[in-house]
Structures are given as C-alpha cells and as structure tokens.
GUZA-991447 format. One record per residue (C-alpha): residue number from 1; x, z negated, y negated. Coordinates in steps of 0.02 Angstrom, whole numbers. Example, Ala and Ser with C-alpha at 12.3 -4.5 7.8 and 13.67 -1.06 7.14 Angstrom:
+------+--------+--------+--------+
: resi :   east :     up :  north :
+------+--------+--------+--------+
:    1 :    615 :   -390 :    225 :
:    2 :    684 :   -357 :     53 :
+------+--------+--------+--------+
This chain:
+------+--------+--------+--------+
: resi :   east :     up :  north :
+------+--------+--------+--------+
:    1 :    800 :   -274 :   -687 :
:    2 :    660 :   -342 :   -795 :
:    3 :    678 :   -334 :   -983 :
:    4 :    565 :   -413 :  -1112 :
:    5 :    457 :   -295 :  -1215 :
:    6 :    354 :   -347 :  -1365 :
:    7 :    194 :   -252 :  -1398 :
:    8 :     92 :   -263 :  -1556 :
:    9 :    -93 :   -236 :  -1522 :
:   10 :   -259 :   -271 :  -1605 :
:   11 :   -330 :   -442 :  -1566 :
:   12 :   -479 :   -370 :  -1473 :
:   13 :   -364 :   -270 :  -1358 :
:   14 :   -262 :   -424 :  -1318 :
:   15 :   -421 :   -521 :  -1281 :
:   16 :   -484 :   -381 :  -1168 :
:   17 :   -316 :   -371 :  -1079 :
:   18 :   -315 :   -558 :  -1046 :
:   19 :   -494 :   -554 :   -981 :
:   20 :   -453 :   -409 :   -866 :
:   21 :   -296 :   -502 :   -811 :
:   22 :   -396 :   -656 :   -765 :
:   23 :   -528 :   -553 :   -675 :
:   24 :   -402 :   -454 :   -570 :
:   25 :   -273 :   -590 :   -544 :
:   26 :   -136 :   -479 :   -615 :
:   27 :    -27 :   -526 :   -761 :
:   28 :    -42 :   -426 :   -922 :
:   29 :    139 :   -373 :   -895 :
:   30 :     95 :   -305 :   -722 :
:   31 :    -55 :   -211 :   -791 :
:   32 :     52 :   -130 :   -927 :
:   33 :    187 :    -91 :   -798 :
:   34 :     59 :     -9 :   -684 :
:   35 :     -3 :     97 :   -829 :
:   36 :    173 :    158 :   -866 :
:   37 :    196 :    204 :   -682 :
:   38 :     35 :    305 :   -688 :
:   39 :     93 :    395 :   -845 :
:   40 :    262 :    432 :   -765 :
:   41 :    181 :    500 :   -606 :
:   42 :     64 :    613 :   -705 :
:   43 :    212 :    681 :   -801 :
:   44 :    304 :    716 :   -637 :
:   45 :    152 :    807 :   -567 :
:   46 :    143 :    920 :   -719 :
:   47 :    330 :    956 :   -720 :
:   48 :    334 :   1004 :   -536 :
:   49 :    210 :   1146 :   -550 :
:   50 :    217 :   1280 :   -418 :
:   51 :    261 :   1459 :   -454 :
:   52 :    123 :   1591 :   -460 :
:   53 :    186 :   1665 :   -296 :
:   54 :    174 :   1500 :   -205 :
:   55 :      4 :   1466 :   -284 :
:   56 :    -60 :   1633 :   -220 :
:   57 :    -13 :   1582 :    -42 :
:   58 :   -104 :   1415 :    -49 :
:   59 :   -235 :   1405 :     88 :
:   60 :   -194 :   1575 :    162 :
:   61 :   -178 :   1502 :    339 :
:   62 :   -324 :   1381 :    325 :
:   63 :   -424 :   1457 :    468 :
:   64 :   -277 :   1520 :    570 :
:   65 :   -262 :   1452 :    747 :
:   66 :    -72 :   1435 :    747 :
:   67 :     28 :   1301 :    834 :
:   68 :    204 :   1237 :    822 :
:   69 :    246 :   1337 :    979 :
:   70 :    186 :   1496 :    894 :
:   71 :    309 :   1463 :    755 :
:   72 :    451 :   1426 :    878 :
:   73 :    413 :   1588 :    972 :
:   74 :    417 :   1684 :    808 :
:   75 :    587 :   1612 :    766 :
:   76 :    653 :   1651 :    941 :
:   77 :    595 :   1831 :    927 :
:   78 :    666 :   1850 :    753 :
:   79 :    838 :   1772 :    779 :
:   80 :    874 :   1782 :    965 :
+------+--------+--------+--------+
C-alpha cells in the first residue's frame, strides 16, 4: 500500500534530488524509498549481531578439506 508523505526540505536539496532523479530515471519518491530501505537494512544488520562465541568460531574451518560426506559420516558415527 502506498501512502502519501510530505517532506519539507531546503530548496537546494529539492533541486539536487530532481536533478539526480532526471539523471537516473528514478522518481524522487523511489529514491527516498530506496534510502529508507537501506536505513532499515543497516538497522537489521546491527540488531542481528552474533554472540562472542559464534564470532570466535568464524573462519575456523577456512582451510579444512571437509566434504558433505565427511559431515554425514560424522553424524552416522555419532547417532547410529
């Protein structure tokens, strides 16, 4: 659902936004919408931080030569 939003900006910002809009072929509304999506995604990235334990494990298997079959064999040995 699209809802109208009124923004009050300095004249020079409006002029710049309209120039950028013409150059990119995007409406000013789409540009503002894209900006809000970027802000929302950055906020989600910050709020989904990993725990220190998980962070300490990051990259630990980088040079390991393990395959999916190795993992399946491990599970078979552990649970069967």
